[in-house]
C-alpha positions in Angstrom: 58.1 86.4 226.6 57.9 82.7 226.1 58.8 79.7 224.0 56.4 76.9 223.1 56.8 73.6 221.3 54.8 73.2 218.2 56.3 70.1 216.6 58.8 67.5 217.6 62.6 68.4 217.4 64.1 68.7 213.9 60.7 69.7 212.5 60.8 73.5 212.2 57.7 75.7 212.2 57.7 77.4 208.7 55.9 80.3 207.1 54.7 81.8 210.4 52.0 84.5 210.1 49.9 86.5 212.6 46.3 87.5 212.4 42.8 87.7 214.0 41.4 84.4 212.8 38.6 83.9 215.3 37.5 87.5 215.3 38.3 87.8 219.0 40.2 90.4 221.2 43.7 88.9 220.4 45.6 87.8 217.4 46.6 84.2 216.7 49.8 82.6 215.4 49.7 80.4 212.3 52.5 78.1 211.3 53.3 75.5 208.8 55.9 72.8 209.2 59.0 71.4 207.5 57.8 67.8 208.3 55.5 65.6 206.2 52.6 65.7 208.6 51.0 68.3 206.4 49.4 70.3 209.2 48.7 73.9 209.8 48.9 74.9 213.5 46.9 77.7 215.2 48.2 79.0 218.5 47.0 81.6 221.0 49.3 84.6 220.6 49.4 85.6 224.2 50.8 82.2 225.5 51.5 79.9 222.6 48.9 77.3 223.5 47.8 75.1 220.6 44.2 75.9 219.5 43.7 73.8 216.4 45.6 71.8 213.8 44.3 71.6 210.2 45.4 68.7 208.1 46.2 69.8 204.5 48.2 67.0 202.7 51.2 64.7 203.5 53.7 67.4 202.5 55.6 70.2 204.1 53.8 73.5 204.6 56.3 76.1 203.5 54.3 79.3 203.8 51.1 80.8 205.4 49.4 84.2 205.5 46.4 85.6 207.3 44.0 88.2 205.8 40.6 89.1 204.8 40.0 87.5 201.4 36.2 86.7 201.5 33.3 88.6 203.0 32.8 86.0 205.8 33.3 86.9 209.4 37.0 86.6 210.6 40.1 86.4 208.6 41.1 83.6 206.2 44.3 81.5 206.1 46.2 81.0 202.9 48.6 78.0 202.8 51.4 77.1 200.4 52.0 73.4 200.3 54.8 71.1 199.0 52.1 69.3 197.0 52.0 72.3 194.5 48.7 73.6 195.7 47.5 76.9 197.3 44.8 76.3 199.9 42.3 78.9 201.2 40.9 78.0 204.7 38.2 79.8 206.6 38.5 80.6 210.3 37.1 77.2 211.3 39.8 75.4 209.3 37.5 74.2 206.5 38.8 74.4 203.0 37.2 77.0 200.8 39.1 76.0 197.7 42.5 75.0 196.5 44.4 76.0 193.3 47.0 73.7 191.6 50.2 75.2 190.3 53.2 73.6 188.6 55.3 72.8 191.6 56.0 73.2 195.4 54.7 76.5 196.8 57.6 78.4 198.4 55.7 81.6 199.5 52.2 83.0 199.7 50.9 86.5 200.5 47.5 88.2 200.8 47.2 91.8 199.4 45.6 94.1 197.0 47.3 93.8 193.6 45.0 94.7 190.7 43.3 97.7 192.2 40.0 96.2 193.1 38.4 96.5 196.5 39.2 92.9 197.3 42.4 91.3 198.2 44.2 88.7 196.0 46.4 85.8 196.9 49.9 85.8 195.4 51.9 82.6 195.3 55.2 81.5 193.8 56.2 78.0 192.5 59.7 77.5 191.0 60.1 80.5 188.6 56.4 81.4 188.3 54.3 84.0 190.2 50.5 83.4 190.4 47.9 86.1 191.3 44.6 84.4 192.3 41.3 86.2 193.2 38.9 85.4 196.0 36.9 83.2 193.6 39.8 81.0 192.7 40.2 82.5 189.3 43.7 83.2 188.0 44.2 87.0 187.4 47.6 86.4 185.8 50.9 84.6 186.1 54.3 85.7 185.2 57.7 83.9 184.8 61.2 85.0 185.9 64.5 83.5 185.1 65.5 82.1 188.5 63.9 80.0 191.2 61.9 82.2 193.6 62.5 81.7 197.4 60.1 84.4 198.7 57.6 87.0 197.5 56.3 90.2 199.2 53.6 92.7 198.3 54.3 96.4 198.7 54.2 99.9 197.2 57.4 100.8 195.5 56.2 103.3 192.8 53.6 106.0 192.2 51.7 103.7 189.8 48.3 102.5 190.7 48.2 99.3 192.7 51.0 97.5 194.6 54.0 95.8 193.3 55.2 92.2 193.8 58.9 91.8 194.7 60.5 88.3 194.3 63.8 87.3 195.9 65.5 84.5 194.0 68.1 81.8 194.5 70.4 83.2 191.9 70.9 86.5 193.7 68.3 88.5 191.7 65.3 90.7 192.8 62.4 91.0 190.3 59.8 93.8 190.7 56.5 93.2 188.9 53.7 95.8 188.6 50.0 95.1 189.3 49.6 93.8 185.7 52.3 91.2 186.1 54.9 93.0 184.0 58.5 92.9 185.1 59.5 96.5 185.6 62.9 95.9 187.1 65.4 93.1 187.9 68.3 93.8 190.3 71.4 91.7 191.1 72.6 92.0 194.7 75.8 90.3 195.9 76.7 86.8 194.6 74.7 84.5 196.9 71.1 83.2 197.1 68.4 85.6 198.3 66.7 83.5 201.0 64.2 86.1 202.3 62.8 89.5 201.4 60.4 92.2 202.8 59.2 95.7 201.8 58.5 98.5 204.3 59.2 102.1 205.3 62.6 102.1 207.2 64.4 105.3 206.5 63.3 108.9 206.7 63.3 109.1 202.9 59.9 109.1 201.1 58.6 105.7 200.0 59.3 102.2 201.1 62.6 100.3 201.1 63.5 96.7 200.2 65.3 94.5 202.7 66.8 91.1 201.7 68.7 88.4 203.6 71.3 86.2 201.7 73.0 82.8 202.1 76.4 84.5 202.7 75.4 86.0 206.0 74.4 89.4 204.7 71.4 91.8 205.1 71.0 94.5 202.4 68.8 97.6 202.7 67.9 98.9 199.2 65.9 101.9 198.1 62.8 101.4 195.9 64.9 101.3 192.7 67.3 98.8 194.1 70.2 101.1 195.1 72.1 99.9 198.1 71.7 102.0 201.3 73.5 99.8 203.8 74.5 96.2 204.4 75.0 94.3 207.6 76.9 91.1 208.3 75.4 88.4 210.5 76.9 85.3 212.1 75.0 82.9 209.9 73.0 82.4 206.7 69.9 84.6 206.8 66.7 82.4 206.6 64.0 84.9 207.4 63.5 88.7 208.1 60.6 91.1 208.6 60.1 94.9 208.9 58.0 96.3 211.7 57.8 98.6 214.7 59.0 96.6 217.7 61.1 99.0 219.7 59.2 102.2 220.7 62.4 103.9 221.9 63.8 103.9 218.4 62.4 106.1 215.6 61.0 104.3 212.6 60.5 100.6 211.8 63.0 98.0 212.8 64.4 94.9 210.9 64.2 91.5 212.6 66.5 88.8 211.2 66.7 85.1 211.9 69.8 83.1 211.1 71.5 79.7 211.0 73.6 80.5 214.0 70.4 80.5 216.3 70.6 84.3 216.6 67.8 86.8 216.2 69.2 90.3 215.2 67.3 93.6 215.5 68.5 96.5 213.4 67.2 100.1 213.7 66.1 102.3 210.8 69.7 103.2 210.1 70.8 99.6 209.8 72.7 99.5 213.2 72.4 96.7 215.7 70.0 97.3 218.6 70.4 93.8 220.1 70.7 90.1 219.4 69.1 87.2 221.1 69.7 83.4 221.0 67.1 80.8 220.3 67.5 77.1 221.0 68.3 76.2 217.4 68.6 77.5 213.8 65.8 80.1 213.1 63.8 79.3 209.9 60.9 81.7 210.0 59.9 85.1 211.5 56.7 87.1 211.9 55.8 90.5 213.5 52.4 91.3 215.0 50.5 92.4 218.0 49.9 89.4 220.3 49.2 91.1 223.6 47.2 94.1 225.0 50.5 95.8 225.8 51.9 98.6 223.7 54.0 97.5 220.6 54.3 94.4 218.5 55.8 91.1 219.2 58.2 88.9 217.2 57.6 85.2 216.6 60.6 83.1 215.5 60.3 79.4 214.5 63.4 77.2 215.1 64.5 73.7 214.0 64.0 72.4 217.6 60.3 72.5 216.9 59.6 75.5 219.0 58.3 79.1 218.5 60.1 81.8 220.4 58.0 85.0 221.2 59.8 88.2 222.0 58.5 91.7 223.0 61.4 94.2 222.7 59.6 96.7 224.9 59.6 94.2 227.8 63.0 95.5 229.0 64.0 97.6 232.0 63.5 101.3 231.0 65.6 104.2 232.5 67.1 101.8 234.9 68.6 103.2 238.1 70.0 102.0 241.5 69.1 103.5 244.9 71.7 102.5 247.6 70.2 102.3 251.1 66.6 103.0 249.9 66.9 106.7 250.6 65.2 107.7 247.3 68.5 108.9 245.8 69.3 107.5 242.4 73.0 106.7 242.9 73.5 105.1 239.5 71.5 105.6 236.2 71.8 103.5 233.1 73.1 105.1 229.9 70.5 103.2 227.9 66.8 104.0 227.6 66.0 100.2 227.2 68.5 97.8 228.7 68.3 95.1 226.1 71.9 93.9 226.4 74.2 94.4 229.4 75.8 97.2 231.3 78.3 97.5 234.2 77.0 99.6 237.0 79.9 101.5 238.5 81.1 105.1 239.0 82.1 107.3 241.9 78.5 108.1 242.9 77.7 104.4 243.4 81.0 103.7 245.2 80.5 106.7 247.5 76.9 105.7 248.3 78.0 102.2 249.3 80.9 103.5 251.4 78.7 106.0 253.1 76.1 103.4 254.0 78.9 101.1 255.4 80.3 104.0 257.5 76.9 104.6 259.0 75.7 101.0 259.3 74.5 100.3 262.8 72.4 97.2 262.2 74.4 94.1 261.6 73.2 90.5 260.9 74.1 87.5 263.0 77.4 87.2 261.3 78.3 90.8 262.0 77.9 91.7 258.4 76.3 94.9 257.2 73.4 94.2 254.7 73.3 96.9 252.1 69.9 97.3 250.3 70.1 98.0 246.6 66.8 99.2 245.1 66.4 98.9 241.3 64.0 101.3 239.6 62.6 100.9 236.0 59.9 102.9 234.2 58.6 99.8 232.4 58.3 96.1 233.3 61.1 93.8 232.1 63.3 91.0 233.3 66.6 92.1 234.9 69.5 89.7 235.4 72.1 90.8 238.0 75.5 89.0 237.9 79.1 89.3 238.7 78.6 91.5 241.7 82.1 92.7 242.5 82.9 94.8 245.5 86.4 96.3 246.0 87.6 97.6 249.3 90.8 98.8 250.9 92.5 96.4 253.3 95.5 97.9 255.2 98.3 95.2 255.1 101.1 97.4 256.4 101.4 95.1 259.4 102.6 92.1 257.2 104.3 94.0 254.3 107.5 96.1 254.8 110.2 97.3 252.6 113.7 98.8 252.4 114.7 101.3 249.8 117.9 101.7 247.8 119.2 98.2 248.5 122.3 97.4 246.4 121.2 94.5 244.3 120.5 93.7 240.7 116.8 93.9 239.7 117.3 91.1 237.2 120.0 88.4 236.8 118.7 86.4 233.8 118.8 87.2 230.1 121.0 90.3 230.5 122.7 91.7 227.4 126.2 93.2 227.3 126.1 96.9 228.2 122.5 96.7 229.2 121.4 99.0 232.0 119.8 97.0 234.9 118.4 98.3 238.1 121.2 98.4 240.7 119.3 100.0 243.6 116.1 98.3 244.5 113.3 97.9 247.0 113.5 94.8 249.1 109.9 94.0 250.0 109.3 91.6 252.9 106.1 89.6 253.4 105.9 88.4 257.0 102.9 87.6 259.0 99.4 86.0 258.8 96.9 87.9 256.5 93.3 88.1 257.7 92.0 87.9 254.1 93.2 86.2 250.9 95.4 88.7 249.1 96.3 88.7 245.4 98.9 91.4 244.6 98.6 92.3 240.9 99.8 95.8 240.7 102.6 97.8 242.5 102.4 101.6 242.3 105.5 103.1 240.7 106.9 106.6 240.2 104.9 108.6 237.6 108.1 109.0 235.5 108.7 105.2 235.4 108.5 103.4 232.1 109.9 100.0 233.1 109.8 97.8 236.1 111.3 94.5 237.5 109.7 92.4 240.1 111.1 89.2 241.6 113.9 89.3 239.0 111.5 89.5 236.1 110.6 92.4 233.8 107.0 93.6 233.6 105.1 96.4 231.9 104.3 99.7 233.4 100.7 100.8 232.8 97.9 103.1 234.1 94.9 101.8 236.0 91.9 103.5 237.7 91.1 102.6 241.2 88.2 104.1 243.0 88.1 106.8 240.3 91.8 107.6 240.7 94.3 106.9 238.0 97.5 105.3 239.1 100.8 104.3 237.4 101.6 100.7 238.3 103.9 97.8 237.6 101.5 95.2 236.1 102.4 91.8 237.6 98.9 90.4 237.1 100.2 87.6 234.9 102.1 86.2 237.9 100.6 87.8 241.0 101.8 87.3 244.6 99.2 85.2 246.5 98.9 85.4 250.3 96.4 83.0 251.8 94.3 84.0 254.8 95.4 82.4 258.0 98.7 81.1 256.5 102.0 82.4 257.8 104.1 84.1 255.1 107.8 84.9 255.4 109.7 85.8 252.2 111.3 88.8 250.4 111.1 90.0 246.8 113.2 92.6 245.0 111.4 95.4 243.2 112.6 98.2 240.9 111.3 100.8 238.5 113.1 103.0 236.0 113.1 106.0 238.3 115.7 104.3 240.4 119.5 103.8 239.8 120.8 101.5 237.1 124.2 100.1 236.1 125.6 97.7 233.5 126.5 94.4 235.0 127.8 92.5 231.9 130.6 93.6 229.6 132.5 92.1 226.6 136.1 93.3 226.5 138.5 93.2 223.5 141.6 92.0 225.2 143.9 92.0 222.2 144.2 93.4 218.6 143.9 91.0 215.7 146.6 88.3 215.6 147.6 85.9 212.8 148.7 82.2 212.8 150.2 80.2 210.0 150.8 76.5 209.0 148.7 73.9 207.3 145.0 74.4 208.2 146.0 77.2 210.5 146.1 80.4 208.4 143.8 82.3 210.8 143.3 85.8 212.0 141.5 86.3 215.3 140.9 88.4 218.3 140.6 87.6 222.1 137.5 88.6 224.0 136.5 88.4 227.6 133.0 88.3 229.0 132.8 89.4 232.6 130.2 90.3 235.2 130.0 92.6 238.2 128.6 91.6 241.6 126.4 88.7 240.9 125.9 85.4 239.0 123.9 85.8 235.8 122.1 83.2 233.6 121.9 83.3 229.8 124.1 86.3 229.4 123.8 87.6 225.8 126.8 88.9 223.9 127.7 89.7 220.2 130.6 90.6 218.1 131.1 91.6 214.4 134.4 90.8 212.6 135.5 93.9 210.9 138.8 92.6 209.3 139.2 92.9 205.5 141.9 90.2 205.6 139.5 87.5 206.8 138.1 85.7 203.8 135.9 83.1 205.4 135.8 80.0 207.8 134.8 82.3 210.6 134.8 80.8 214.0 133.7 81.4 217.6 135.6 79.5 220.4 135.1 79.5 224.1 137.5 78.6 227.0 134.6 77.3 229.1 136.5 75.6 231.9 139.2 78.4 232.2 142.0 76.0 231.5 143.2 77.3 228.1 141.3 74.7 226.1 139.0 76.4 223.6 135.8 74.7 222.3 134.2 75.4 219.0 130.7 76.9 219.3 130.4 78.1 215.7 126.9 77.4 214.4 126.8 75.6 211.0 124.3 77.9 209.2 123.6 81.6 208.8 120.4 83.0 210.3 118.8 86.1 208.8 117.4 87.3 212.1 120.6 86.9 214.1 120.9 90.6 214.8 117.3 91.1 215.9 115.8 91.0 219.4 114.4 87.5 218.8 117.0 85.5 216.9 116.9 81.9 215.9 119.7 80.2 217.8 121.5 76.9 217.3 122.0 74.9 220.5 125.6 73.8 221.0 126.7 71.6 224.0 130.0 72.1 225.8 130.2 69.3 228.2 126.7 69.3 229.9 126.2 73.0 229.3 124.2 74.5 226.5 125.2 77.6 224.5 122.8 79.3 222.1 124.6 80.7 219.1 123.7 82.3 215.7 125.6 84.0 212.9 124.9 86.4 210.0 126.8 88.2 207.3 126.5 92.0 207.7 128.2 94.1 204.9 130.3 91.0 204.1 131.5 90.8 207.8 130.5 87.9 210.0 128.3 88.8 213.0 128.0 86.4 216.0 125.5 86.5 218.8 125.4 84.0 221.7 124.0 83.2 225.1 126.3 81.9 227.7 124.7 79.6 230.4 126.1 81.2 233.5 128.5 84.1 234.3 130.0 85.2 237.6 132.5 87.9 238.6 135.0 85.3 239.8 135.0 83.4 236.5 135.2 85.7 233.5 134.9 83.7 230.2 137.5 84.0 227.4 136.5 83.8 223.8 138.4 83.7 220.5 136.6 85.0 217.4 138.0 85.2 213.9 138.4 83.5 210.5 140.8 82.3 207.8 142.9 84.6 205.6 143.7 81.7 203.3 140.8 79.5 202.3 141.1 75.9 201.0 140.3 75.2 197.4 136.8 74.4 196.3 135.9 71.5 194.0 132.5 71.5 192.4 130.6 70.0 189.6 132.1 66.5 189.9 131.2 64.4 186.8 132.0 61.1 185.2 131.2 60.4 181.5 129.7 58.1 180.6 127.9 57.4 183.9 127.5 53.7 182.8 129.5 51.5 180.5 131.2 48.0 180.3 134.5 47.3 181.9 137.3 48.0 179.5 135.6 51.2 178.3 137.1 54.7 178.8 135.8 57.0 181.5 136.4 60.7 181.9 136.4 62.1 185.4 136.2 65.9 185.9 135.8 68.7 188.5 135.7 72.5 188.5 138.6 73.7 190.7 138.6 77.2 192.3 140.8 78.9 194.9 140.0 82.4 196.0 143.6 83.0 196.9 144.9 81.9 193.5 147.1 79.3 195.1 148.5 76.2 193.3 146.3 73.2 193.7 147.1 69.5 193.7 144.3 67.1 192.8 144.5 63.3 193.0 141.9 60.9 191.5 140.9 57.8 193.5 138.8 55.0 192.1 137.0 52.4 194.3 137.6 48.9 193.0 134.8 46.6 193.9 136.8 43.4 193.6 139.3 44.4 196.3 137.1 46.9 198.1 139.9 49.5 198.1 140.5 53.0 197.0 143.2 53.2 194.3 145.2 56.2 193.4 144.8 56.7 189.6 147.0 59.8 189.1 147.4 63.4 190.2 147.6 66.8 188.5 148.7 70.3 189.6 146.3 73.0 188.5 145.4 76.6 189.2 142.3 78.6 190.0 139.4 78.2 187.5 140.7 75.0 186.0 138.4 72.2 184.9 140.5 69.2 185.7 140.0 65.9 183.7 141.3 62.4 184.1 140.8 59.9 181.2 141.1 56.3 182.3 140.4 52.9 180.8 138.5 50.7 183.2 139.4 47.1 183.9 137.3 44.2 185.1 138.1 44.9 188.8 135.9 48.1 188.5 132.8 46.0 187.7 129.7 46.9 189.6 128.5 50.2 191.2 131.8 51.9 191.5 132.7 55.4 192.7 135.3 58.0 192.5 136.5 60.9 194.7 139.2 63.6 194.4 141.7 64.5 197.0 142.9 68.1 196.9 145.0 70.7 198.7 146.5 74.1 198.0 150.2 74.9 198.4 152.8 77.6 198.0 154.1 77.3 194.5 157.5 78.8 195.6 158.3 76.4 198.3 155.6 73.7 198.0 154.5 74.1 201.6 150.9 73.3 202.1 148.4 75.9 203.0 145.8 73.2 203.9 146.1 69.5 204.5 144.5 67.2 201.9 140.7 67.1 201.8 138.4 64.8 199.9 135.3 65.5 197.9 132.3 63.3 198.5 132.3 60.2 196.3 130.3 60.1 193.1 128.9 56.7 191.9 129.1 55.3 188.4 128.2 52.0 186.9 130.7 49.6 185.4 128.8 46.8 183.6 129.7 43.2 183.0 130.4 41.8 179.5 128.0 39.8 177.5 129.0 36.3 176.3 127.8 33.7 173.9 127.7 30.0 174.8 128.5 28.0 171.7 128.6 24.2 170.9 131.4 23.9 168.4 130.9 20.6 166.5 134.6 20.0 165.9 135.8 20.7 169.4 132.8 20.4 171.8 131.5 17.1 173.2 128.4 15.6 174.6 125.5 16.3 172.2 123.6 13.2 171.2 126.0 11.1 173.2 125.4 7.8 175.0 126.8 7.1 178.4 126.4 4.1 180.7 125.6 4.7 184.3 129.0 3.3 185.4 130.9 5.3 182.8 131.8 8.9 182.2 130.9 11.3 179.4 132.5 14.6 178.6 130.1 17.6 178.1 131.6 20.9 176.9 130.8 24.2 175.2 132.8 27.2 174.2 132.5 30.7 175.8 133.0 33.8 173.7 133.1 37.4 175.0 130.7 39.2 172.6 131.9 42.7 173.6 135.6 42.1 173.0 135.3 39.0 170.7 137.9 37.3 173.0 138.0 33.9 174.6 136.6 33.9 178.1 138.9 32.4 180.6 138.1 31.6 184.3 134.4 32.4 184.1 131.9 30.6 186.4 130.4 27.7 184.4 127.4 25.6 185.5 126.1 22.3 184.1 122.4 21.4 184.3 121.3 17.8 183.6 117.6 17.8 184.4 117.7 19.4 187.8 121.2 18.3 188.7 123.9 21.0 188.6 127.6 21.2 188.9 130.1 24.1 188.6 133.5 24.8 187.2 135.4 27.5 185.5 136.2 28.0 181.8 139.6 26.8 180.9 142.5 28.6 179.3 141.0 27.8 175.9 137.6 29.2 176.8 135.8 25.9 177.2 133.5 24.9 180.0 134.2 21.2 180.3 132.5 18.7 182.6 133.0 15.0 183.2 129.5 13.5 183.7 129.1 10.2 185.5 125.4 9.3 185.9 125.9 6.7 188.5 123.0 5.7 190.7 121.7 9.3 190.7 120.2 9.2 187.2 117.8 6.6 185.7 118.4 5.2 182.3 116.7 7.0 179.4 116.8 10.1 177.3 117.5 13.4 178.9 118.8 17.0 178.1 121.7 19.1 179.3 122.9 22.6 178.9 125.9 24.7 180.2 125.8 28.4 181.1 127.6 31.3 182.8 126.1 31.9 186.2 126.9 34.4 189.0 130.2 35.5 187.5 131.8 38.7 188.7 132.6 40.0 185.2 130.2 38.3 182.8 126.5 38.4 182.5 124.5 35.1 182.9 124.0 33.2 179.7 122.9 29.6 178.9 123.5 27.4 175.9 120.7 25.7 174.1 119.5 22.2 175.3 121.5 19.2 174.0 120.6 15.5 174.0 122.0 12.7 176.1 121.1 9.0 176.5 121.8 7.3 179.7 122.0 3.4 179.6 122.6 0.7 182.3 123.4 -3.0 182.5 120.9 -5.6 183.8 121.4 -9.2 184.9 119.0 -12.0 185.9 118.9 -13.2 189.6 117.5 -16.8 190.2 114.8 -16.8 192.9 114.7 -20.6 193.5 116.7 -22.2 196.3 120.3 -22.7 195.3 120.5 -26.4 196.2 117.6 -28.7 195.4 117.0 -31.9 193.4 114.3 -33.4 191.2 113.8 -36.7 189.3 114.0 -37.5 185.6 110.9 -36.8 183.7 109.7 -34.6 186.7 108.8 -31.0 185.9 110.4 -28.2 187.9 109.7 -24.5 187.9 112.4 -21.8 188.0 111.9 -18.0 188.5 114.3 -15.0 188.3 114.3 -11.2 188.3 116.3 -8.6 186.5 118.4 -6.2 188.6 120.8 -3.4 187.7 124.3 -3.2 188.8 123.2 -1.4 191.9 121.0 -4.4 192.9 117.8 -2.4 192.2 115.0 -4.3 190.5 114.5 -3.3 186.9 
């Protein structure tokens, strides 16, 4: 009917109720708000115009209800506020009284509870239900175990008075009798119950309970809580009500408002009648009579601040179409009330339009025939007409011609060996200028056809209905032929369906039996194949072959002579593919020159299966292949180990590997060690072993191994009778191990080392020395890198043949006289770890002499005083 803004956007109307507040001819709409303006709004039901706003308190108004509580004229309004109070207002908006509870009021209702003639007010706050009489006195209160989201009053038993039903956040329903005693609690689902109502829905005696939950569900329950039906919505259910809103359906309906902006209407059996979209999330719903028309209206409050008012009888009823305004109903709706959508079609409608066109004598200025369509409805309602589609027959035989049984292949791409392909086809020619835009989506085929090819591509055969007649067609709608009006067309396309002739254009021929070769790395068995084509060039020709030769043990191969010159290229894929023998295998791309082959392989019953796609194939250039494998396989070395994986040079290392040979041939293995010093691989010995041997080499390392070293094993199998090789030598991958440097001690031997506590003049030389000992082998260290540090000065040498690091130290002009320290250490040596001595003492001295500052030649008299001055300088003429 209409929508009307109540509050600003993002302030939803809440707790909507409907009633006759002003004692007039029509009912009004009452709504609270999710904002903090604390106002109750009264609107005219017929148009949504705001009548009055009553200020309550600066808190959200979560719930309202309208009913006759006092004996005054008109109905009263009950308000549940976020300030924890229940307010009773008269029809002029004045407060009659308020009642304070223990928390925010989520829901209020007016109804007869205790059996008196007067109505009571029921409110819920947190987990407590309050029943308050007209005089503001508390009749009773009762607590439940969960927070209550909404309460409703209804008759669910044969006991005197009504019951109160509470829907709770924890997923429970509590039913209380008129005395406030909990007579039942029911768990439904595992989500919060956001909203609840009681009413007569089904044809069974008594009322039902309907709840809406946070997990997008609506449940219909009987009076004892047994589930009758549930319905899934597209969003969390915020509000629902029961009422008669669709007169064409028996019984009451259920109206549901959800987070996804949709309003759902279910009939009495729980099936969807229709759904409608508001401008935003729907938070509150009410049902009531707002107009003088038959039936009740639905009011929905949304987060966009608007109320949306619907009348579900305001829809076209028994809709029909009269073509030509001749009082003949040429189409009738299958729905009593058209609340959703329906396609108007059928032979009667088509015939009526064609008949009108055939007899049309009055044309408009553009020479078009205007066809009147008269829509009839038994009840007023808005009707939207869209997607008007008119199909008509346009004879294009003047620009489309064909020849039948033309000798040509219907497809030339992605053909498999021995596959049947259309060999007699239609050649369809499009030549001329069409008067209309033409899109060719279907081509009629023989009724027996199950497959079709069009323009060298396969399409599906299906059935369509055109003008009421079912036809079997080739469906090319995914890639239709387009002819533009006024544009000249001149091209031809091949067409075939499976009622026509077929043949096999591609064949894979076995041109020889299995052959064998021999010699090192050449113990192979294979077979020669030829892939050829008939009458045409083909792309991506698919072939396959399975090796069924018990003598082949492995190393299967697929080779192609792509250029036809006797040179074969290896197109064997590296890995097996489980789906290789399916219709959609996973291929490996392998290049031969600039051309790409797609190849896969798979073991089937221990035999190798190959499948491949060849880029192009023509009759004049058949392609030769060789497929096979080895009947003598090379040895296999696994589990390469070195023990220990890390030790100092000079230690013993054990190198091992597990040697197997499926053919039980003799095997030669050679150990190679990489020497870091020379950066070369060195042969460290060989052994002859047999299948299943764990071969070991025990070697003592030397200093040339020091660092991250590595080893590998070279191996080959051979004929033990004549020593001829079955396979040329191969190498394992290298395995790293760590050869560590030795530790040393740097010792000052008092009887043989020099320099500690010594004195040296700047122009003289002192000997500074220490002894280097290998602490791992307890041997003298010869030729190690030695470094001397005097303060920050450094010099280098190597330890001598006696194991001493000896330096001649001349201070010279570099060092100032005074006490200093020195130490010697091993640094950056290839075979020994760095190590420094302790600090030793050294005194550096220098010579000084006076230099007279007076002139060299001057005179003075007897008894006359003369002054002389001089400065001390060192031997380098620097002032002291």
